[in-house]
C-alpha positions, 0 to 999 in steps of 0.5 A: 539470579537464576530465578530472575533470569527465568522470569525475564525470559518468561516475560520476553516469551510472553511478549513475543507471543503477544507481538506475533498475535498483534502482527497476525491481526494487523496482517489479516485486517489490512489484507481484507481491505484489499479484497474490497479494492481488488474487486473493482479491478477483477470485476472491470472486464465483467462491468465492461461487458455489462455496460456494452449490453446497455449500449456503452462503447468499449472505449467509453466504458473504459474511461467511465470506470477509469474516472470512477477509479480516479475519484476513489483514489482521490477520496483515498488520498484526501482521506489519508492525512485527515482520517489517517492523522486521527490515529495519533489523537484517538488511537490507531486500533479505532482507525483500523476498525473503522477502515475494515468495517467501513470497506465491508459496508460500502462494498456490500452497497456497491454490490446491491446497486446498479446505476453508475452514479450510485456505483460511483458513490459507493466506490468513493465511500469505500476508498474514503473510509479505508484511508485511515486504516494503514495509519492505524496499523502503523500507529499500533505497530509503533507501540508494540515494536522497537524502531530497530525492527521497523524494516523487517516488521513493516515489511511483514505487514506491507505484504498484507496488502500484497497477499490480500490482493493476490489471494483476492484476485486468484479467488475471484478469478476462480469464482468468475470461472465458475460463473459468478458475476460481478455482484457475487465477487463484491459480496464475497469481498465484503464478507471476508472484510466482515470476518476480519473486522470481527477478529480485530474487534475482539482481540486487537489491543492498542499497545503493549504497555498495559500488559506490563511490558516496557514501552516500545523504543522510538527511533531517536532520529525522529523529527520529534526526538524521543518525545512520546507524549500525545500531541496537543494540536495538529500544528504541533504534529505538522510543523516538524514534518513539513519543515524537514527536506528529506520528509518532503522528498519522501512525499514526492517519491511516494507521489511518483511510485504510487502512480505506477503501483495503482496503474498495475493494480487497476488495469492488469486484468483488462490489460491481460484480456484486451492486449495479451488475449487471456479470457476474463477469469484467467486474466483475473487470476493471472493479475495476482502475479504482480502483488505476489512477486512483490511479496518477496521484494517487500520481505527481502527489502525490509530485512536488508534495509535494517542491516544497511543502516539509516540510509539503507532504505534510500539506496534500495529505493534508488536501485529498485526504481532505476531497474523498474524503469528498465523493465518497463521499457522492455515490457513496452518493446516486447509485447507487440511481438508476442502471441496471444496468451504469451508468458513473457508479459507475465514474467515482466509484470512480476519483474516490475513488481519485484523492483517496485513494491519492496522499496515502495513499501518503505515510504508509508511504512518504515520511513513514516515511523522513522520520521514520526515515531510513536507521536506522529507516526500516523499523521507521517504515514498519512501525509506520505500516503496521501500525497502518493495517492494523489499521484495515483489518481492519474492511474485511473482516468488518465491511464484509461485515456492514454491506453485508448489513444496510444495503446498500452506501449504508450502507457508503459513508456510513460510509467518508465519516465516516472520511474526514472525521475523517481530514481533520481529523487531517491538518489538525491535522498540518499545523499542528504541522508549520508550527509546528515549521518556524516555530520552527526558522526562528527558531532558525536566524535567531538569532546 
């Protein structure tokens, strides 16, 4: 008995070590993708100045870059269910490697070109090839971790894009302050992605089962039940998901929350430079406040959701989105009275991130795994994120035009309205899940 217990304990330690390595590789790989996204946001003020030197007015340049951003998000949205769903057929590791490697190549191409049509094509290719990476991460995670730890585990992995975004913006801001142009910023991002691609190619494995560990356990409330066999067709994956009302509601929540998140991801440096009065390099570095503030939110929300039960995530979504709406209204009201370089807009930006990003991280992560499990986790995540990024398309061109016509105050008011509607949807989702839990408990109690 003692020998058996010692062997079991040794086996568990070995599993924990390999899980930690898997988490580290997934974390670093997906963080690298955000170096290849933050570069456009950070480089936008430099691109605006470059276009101005070629006779393009500031307002027209903002709209053209906004259009580029929107096309990139549209490609990302359309690729999510297609490239992301492939992870359920050929494995999540391959999805992740294609996403990271493709991001490095297209980012280098962006830096090597100079005309707007080629820049736009390279940016679209970058966003499209990255669209399968998150679903790949989700698929690998479902084969390494039990469902009882989804909230905490996906919470940790979700801060990869926040940490990657924050570190990228801070580092790129320092580069700009030292005279590096926008091309150097893009080459820097491509090199980081290439290094993390190599690490994952060498060390990441698809599943824990080949090492002799027991299969990871799937949430029994998944729309696929406890089925873990590979799907025979795409329709076998889609039908159970698209017939589930709660799943469709999560897709709508993803649509609304992604509009808000992508607006801040894209336009924070330009807002801090044009409206608050910071220098280009300082605005780039300070834009890291948004993803940095989200890190604590994601970790806290993930830990809390695992302890509140199956309907806990929707409750946290409701509270967070309602609070985000209030902060967005405050951001709209206080800015016109602030002196150049004021800290108050930064504090409110951080507050929006704290209220929004933790709950947002559930949608294409823990909730996607709750619905899809090991069988359909990749396509579930791909659909939720894909619908979300269709909303994110509005954060480029539409927000650019709104900022020109109505100013940033008009943008913040519109985002507050989106947050209110999303909070109402989250409240309805919580009601659906609470009712489903009650019915299940009644059925379980029957003899």
